[in-house]
C-alpha positions as CSV (number, residue, x, y, z in Angstrom):
1,M,90.0,-20.6,8.6
2,S,87.0,-18.4,9.2
3,A,87.1,-16.7,5.8
4,K,86.3,-19.5,3.6
5,P,82.8,-20.8,4.7
6,A,82.0,-16.8,3.7
7,V,83.5,-17.5,0.2
8,V,81.7,-20.6,-0.3
9,L,78.5,-19.3,0.7
10,K,79.2,-16.2,-1.5
11,K,80.3,-18.8,-4.6
12,I,76.2,-20.7,-4.2
13,E,74.4,-17.0,-4.1
14,D,76.4,-16.1,-7.4
15,A,75.8,-20.0,-8.5
16,A,71.9,-20.0,-7.4
17,P,69.4,-19.1,-10.5
18,A,67.6,-15.7,-10.4
19,V,63.6,-15.8,-9.2
20,P,61.7,-13.2,-11.2
21,P,59.6,-11.0,-9.1
22,S,56.2,-12.5,-8.4
23,P,53.9,-10.5,-10.2
24,A,51.1,-8.1,-8.1
25,V,48.1,-9.6,-6.9
26,V,45.0,-7.1,-7.5
27,T,43.0,-7.7,-4.8
28,A,39.4,-6.0,-4.5
29,P,38.8,-3.5,-1.3
30,A,37.3,-4.8,1.6
31,G,34.3,-3.4,1.6
32,T,33.4,-4.2,-2.1
33,R,32.3,-7.9,-1.9
34,P,30.0,-7.3,1.4
35,Q,28.6,-4.7,-1.1
36,L,27.8,-6.9,-4.2
37,R,26.4,-9.5,-2.0
38,R,24.1,-7.0,-0.3
39,L,22.9,-5.6,-3.8
40,W,22.3,-9.2,-5.0
41,Q,20.3,-9.6,-1.6
42,L,18.3,-6.8,-2.8
43,L,18.2,-6.1,-6.4
44,G,19.3,-9.1,-8.2
45,V,17.6,-11.6,-5.9
46,P,14.4,-10.3,-6.0
47,L,14.4,-9.7,-10.4
48,L,15.4,-13.3,-10.4
49,S,12.5,-14.7,-9.1
50,I,10.5,-12.0,-10.9
51,A,11.6,-13.6,-13.9
52,I,11.5,-17.2,-13.2
53,F,7.7,-16.7,-12.1
54,L,7.1,-15.3,-15.4
55,F,8.8,-17.6,-17.1
56,A,6.7,-20.4,-14.9
57,W,3.4,-18.5,-15.3
58,S,4.0,-18.2,-19.4
59,R,4.8,-21.8,-19.9
60,V,1.6,-23.3,-17.0
61,S,-1.0,-20.6,-18.4
62,A,-0.4,-22.8,-22.2
63,T,-1.8,-25.9,-20.5
64,I,-4.7,-24.6,-18.7
65,E,-8.1,-24.5,-20.7
66,T,-11.2,-22.6,-19.6
67,S,-14.7,-21.8,-20.9
68,L,-13.0,-18.5,-21.9
69,G,-10.1,-19.8,-23.7
70,H,-6.0,-20.7,-22.4
71,I,-5.0,-18.8,-19.0
72,P,-3.5,-16.0,-20.4
73,G,0.2,-15.6,-20.2
74,P,2.3,-12.0,-19.3
75,L,2.1,-10.9,-23.1
76,A,-1.5,-11.1,-23.0
77,V,-2.0,-9.6,-19.4
78,W,0.3,-6.2,-20.8
79,Q,-1.5,-6.2,-23.8
80,Q,-5.0,-5.6,-22.1
81,A,-3.0,-3.4,-19.4
82,V,-2.1,-1.4,-22.5
83,A,-5.7,-1.4,-24.1
84,L,-6.8,-0.2,-20.8
85,W,-4.5,2.9,-20.4
86,A,-5.5,3.8,-24.3
87,D,-9.5,3.3,-23.2
88,H,-8.4,5.6,-20.8
89,R,-6.5,8.2,-22.8
90,A,-9.8,7.7,-25.5
91,E,-12.1,8.5,-23.1
92,R,-10.7,11.5,-21.3
93,E,-10.1,13.2,-25.4
94,K,-13.9,12.6,-25.1
95,A,-14.4,14.3,-21.7
96,A,-12.1,17.3,-23.0
97,A,-14.4,17.5,-26.6
98,F,-17.9,17.8,-24.6
99,Y,-16.5,20.5,-22.1
100,E,-15.0,22.5,-25.3
101,R,-18.1,21.8,-26.9
102,Q,-20.6,23.1,-23.9
103,A,-18.1,25.9,-23.8
104,Q,-18.6,27.4,-26.9
105,R,-22.4,26.5,-27.0
106,N,-22.8,28.8,-23.2
107,E,-20.2,31.7,-25.3
108,V,-22.9,32.1,-28.0
109,K,-25.5,31.6,-25.5
110,R,-23.9,34.7,-23.5
111,A,-23.3,36.3,-26.4
112,A,-27.3,36.6,-27.7
113,D,-28.4,37.2,-24.1
114,P,-25.9,38.4,-21.6
115,S,-28.7,37.4,-18.8
116,A,-29.2,33.6,-19.8
117,D,-28.8,31.0,-16.8
118,I,-25.7,29.7,-18.1
119,V,-25.7,25.8,-17.0
120,T,-23.1,23.7,-16.5
121,R,-22.9,19.8,-17.2
122,K,-20.8,17.7,-16.1
123,Y,-19.4,14.4,-18.6
124,T,-21.3,11.4,-17.6
125,G,-19.1,8.8,-20.0
126,K,-18.1,5.2,-18.2
127,P,-15.3,5.2,-15.7
128,T,-12.6,4.0,-17.0
129,Y,-10.1,1.7,-15.4
130,I,-7.5,4.5,-14.1
131,D,-11.0,6.0,-12.8
132,Q,-11.7,3.0,-10.8
133,I,-8.2,3.1,-8.9
134,V,-8.4,6.8,-8.4
135,T,-11.8,5.9,-6.2
136,S,-10.8,3.2,-4.5
137,L,-7.7,4.7,-3.1
138,K,-9.6,7.7,-2.4
139,T,-12.0,5.2,-0.4
140,V,-9.9,3.3,0.8
141,F,-7.8,6.6,2.5
142,A,-11.1,8.1,3.6
143,G,-11.4,4.8,5.5
144,F,-8.4,4.2,7.2
145,M,-8.1,7.9,8.3
146,L,-11.3,7.6,10.0
147,A,-10.0,4.2,11.4
148,T,-7.0,5.8,12.4
149,L,-8.9,8.8,14.3
150,I,-10.7,6.1,16.2
151,A,-8.3,3.5,16.9
152,V,-5.0,6.3,18.3
153,P,-7.0,7.7,21.1
154,V,-9.2,4.6,22.2
155,G,-5.9,2.6,22.3
156,I,-4.1,5.1,24.3
157,V,-6.5,5.0,26.7
158,C,-7.0,1.8,27.0
159,G,-3.0,1.0,27.4
160,L,-3.0,4.0,30.1
161,S,-5.8,2.6,32.2
162,K,-6.0,-1.4,32.9
163,T,-9.7,-0.7,33.7
164,L,-10.8,0.6,30.5
165,N,-8.7,-1.8,29.0
166,A,-10.2,-4.8,30.8
167,A,-13.5,-3.5,29.9
168,L,-13.0,-2.7,25.8
169,N,-11.1,-6.0,25.5
170,P,-13.8,-8.4,25.1
171,L,-15.5,-6.2,22.3
172,I,-12.1,-5.8,20.6
173,Q,-11.9,-9.5,20.6
174,I,-15.2,-9.9,19.7
175,F,-15.3,-7.4,16.7
176,K,-11.9,-8.2,15.2
177,P,-12.7,-11.0,13.5
178,V,-16.1,-10.4,11.6
179,S,-15.9,-10.7,8.0
180,P,-16.3,-7.0,5.7
181,L,-19.1,-9.4,4.0
182,A,-21.1,-9.6,7.6
183,W,-20.4,-5.8,8.2
184,L,-21.2,-4.5,4.6
185,P,-25.5,-5.8,5.0
186,I,-25.6,-3.5,8.2
187,V,-23.4,-0.7,7.4
188,T,-25.9,-0.4,3.7
189,I,-28.8,-0.4,5.8
190,V,-28.0,2.3,8.6
191,V,-26.1,4.4,5.8
192,S,-29.6,4.5,3.6
193,A,-31.7,5.0,6.7
194,V,-29.9,8.3,7.9
195,Y,-28.0,9.6,5.4
196,V,-31.0,10.9,3.6
197,T,-30.7,14.2,2.0
198,S,-31.2,16.0,-0.8
199,D,-27.8,17.7,-2.1
200,P,-25.3,15.0,-0.7
201,M,-21.7,15.9,-0.2
202,F,-20.8,12.4,-0.5
203,E,-22.6,9.6,-2.6
204,K,-23.8,6.9,-0.2
205,S,-21.8,4.1,-2.5
206,F,-18.8,5.9,-1.4
207,L,-19.6,6.5,2.7
208,I,-20.9,2.9,2.7
209,S,-17.4,1.2,1.1
210,A,-15.4,3.4,3.4
211,I,-17.4,2.8,6.8
212,T,-16.7,-0.5,5.8
213,V,-13.5,-0.2,5.7
214,T,-12.6,1.4,9.0
215,L,-15.2,-1.3,10.6
216,C,-12.2,-3.9,9.4
217,S,-9.3,-1.9,9.5
218,L,-9.2,-0.1,12.8
219,W,-8.3,-3.1,14.8
220,P,-4.8,-3.9,14.3
221,T,-4.4,0.0,15.0
222,L,-5.9,-0.2,18.3
223,I,-4.5,-3.2,19.7
224,N,-1.1,-1.9,18.7
225,T,-1.3,1.4,20.0
226,A,-2.9,0.2,23.6
227,L,0.3,-2.3,23.3
228,G,2.6,0.7,22.5
229,V,1.1,2.8,25.2
230,A,1.1,-0.3,27.9
231,S,4.9,-1.1,27.6
232,I,6.4,2.0,27.7
233,D,9.2,2.6,30.2
234,K,7.9,3.2,33.5
235,D,10.9,5.8,34.8
236,L,8.9,8.3,32.0
237,V,5.4,8.2,34.0
238,N,6.9,8.4,37.0
239,V,9.0,11.7,35.7
240,G,5.9,13.1,34.3
241,K,4.5,12.7,37.8
242,V,6.9,14.6,39.3
243,L,7.0,16.9,36.8
244,Q,3.5,17.2,37.7
245,L,2.9,17.5,33.9
246,S,-0.8,17.3,33.0
247,T,-2.4,14.3,31.2
248,L,-2.8,15.9,27.7
249,T,1.3,16.9,28.2
250,T,2.6,13.8,29.2
251,I,0.7,12.2,26.5
252,R,2.2,14.3,24.0
253,K,6.1,14.6,25.7
254,L,6.1,11.1,26.9
255,V,3.5,8.4,25.9
256,L,3.5,9.6,22.2
257,P,7.2,9.3,21.2
258,S,7.8,5.8,22.9
259,A,4.8,4.5,21.0
260,L,5.0,5.4,17.8
261,P,6.8,2.3,16.9
262,L,4.1,0.2,17.6
263,I,1.2,2.3,16.4
264,F,2.8,2.5,13.0
265,T,3.3,-1.0,13.1
266,G,-0.5,-0.9,13.7
267,M,-1.4,1.5,10.8
268,R,0.5,-0.3,8.2
269,L,-1.3,-3.8,9.1
270,S,-4.8,-1.7,9.2
271,L,-4.3,-0.2,5.7
272,G,-3.4,-3.8,4.4
273,V,-6.0,-5.0,5.9
274,G,-8.5,-2.1,4.7
275,W,-6.9,-2.4,0.7
276,M,-8.2,-6.3,1.3
277,V,-11.6,-5.2,2.4
278,L,-12.2,-2.7,0.0
279,I,-12.4,-4.8,-2.8
280,A,-14.6,-7.9,-1.4
281,A,-16.8,-4.5,-0.3
282,E,-16.9,-3.0,-3.7
283,M,-17.4,-6.4,-5.7
284,L,-20.4,-7.5,-3.6
285,A,-22.3,-4.2,-3.5
286,Q,-21.1,-3.0,-7.0
287,N,-19.5,-0.1,-5.7
288,P,-17.2,1.7,-8.0
289,G,-13.5,0.6,-7.6
290,L,-11.2,-1.7,-9.0
291,G,-14.1,-4.8,-6.8
292,K,-16.9,-3.7,-9.5
293,F,-14.3,-3.7,-12.6
294,V,-13.1,-7.0,-11.5
295,W,-17.2,-8.0,-10.9
296,D,-18.0,-6.6,-14.2
297,E,-15.2,-8.3,-16.3
298,F,-16.4,-11.8,-15.0
299,Q,-20.0,-11.0,-15.9
300,N,-18.8,-10.1,-18.7
301,G,-17.3,-13.1,-20.0
302,S,-15.6,-12.0,-23.1
303,S,-12.3,-13.3,-25.1
304,F,-10.5,-10.5,-23.0
305,S,-12.4,-11.0,-19.7
306,L,-9.8,-13.2,-17.5
307,A,-6.7,-10.8,-18.7
308,R,-8.4,-7.8,-17.7
309,I,-9.0,-9.6,-14.2
310,M,-5.8,-10.2,-14.1
311,V,-4.4,-6.9,-14.7
312,A,-6.8,-5.5,-12.1
313,V,-5.1,-8.5,-9.6
314,L,-1.4,-7.5,-10.5
315,T,-2.6,-3.8,-9.7
316,I,-4.4,-4.9,-6.6
317,G,-1.2,-6.0,-5.6
318,I,1.0,-3.4,-7.1
319,I,-0.6,-1.1,-5.3
320,G,-1.0,-2.9,-2.0
321,F,2.9,-2.8,-2.2
322,M,3.5,0.8,-2.6
323,L,1.2,1.7,0.2
324,D,3.1,0.0,2.9
325,R,6.4,1.0,1.0
326,V,4.6,4.6,2.1
327,M,3.6,3.7,5.4
328,Y,7.3,2.5,6.0
329,A,9.1,5.6,4.4
330,L,6.3,7.5,6.8
331,Q,7.8,5.0,9.7
332,S,11.2,5.5,9.4
333,A,10.7,9.8,9.2
334,F,8.9,9.4,12.3
335,T,10.8,7.4,14.8
336,F,13.6,6.3,16.0
337,Q,13.7,2.7,15.9
338,S,15.9,1.4,13.0
339,N,14.9,-2.6,12.7
340,R,11.0,-3.4,12.1
């Protein structure tokens, strides 16, 4: 009797239809989807937003009429950017031809009279758009470096001494919000009165713009440096006292490494402020640079002026972004914090 159920189960299993094996399901590796999502966020979303911006710009620009015609769209701006680059190449060719002719004349003059006084003249052609960019970069770099050399030591002193911090803080808060348009006339008058020489090392226009950048951009670095120094771990300071380290050694070995993240944050802010200030200063004082280029095109009033001004606007923004990325890379290289 006990064998009958087994026989019945065997017959049922033999009569049941065979179930085909399920196909293998291909699944992506566990880490692929997060990587794709991060790639989309870092690259896809910015590119999509830029494409939407360009599309909206091209649509809206055709509907706005000005005294110089329609607002230029992306294509017109790109054409003017190419034209400015072609102008730069043509001007460089003229300069090369000028120096070649001058060298040939000097060789002939030297062959005729070996003791002749050979004078090498500088090419005085108009500065191109690329030249204006280089001039602005040199000026903002000089002003930013001068601001850093002033702000970091003063910030360290303010962070270490509550008395000096209390003494300097009112002055910092008074001068910090002053506009570059207010500083510029004062700087121009002072530089013109003090910097009087027959053989100047720097042009007055360069000094005026650089000092204006310094006066407006040093405050973020100064404040962040003081905050970083004041907020370091007190145990580190006590260790320095126990080891009887000198003040300079304490600053170099303990204070600066701890305050570097905030110092670099202040420097990034200062560089951005300095770049904005420089364009305004060049535009108002008519000093060489991108600001002067924008003002000259505005005064020119040609059919291409508006497109060239927009080329300058985009250039200013792109250079500002690149300067910030450079400072971010330096901050990542010299500091230990991963989140900034």
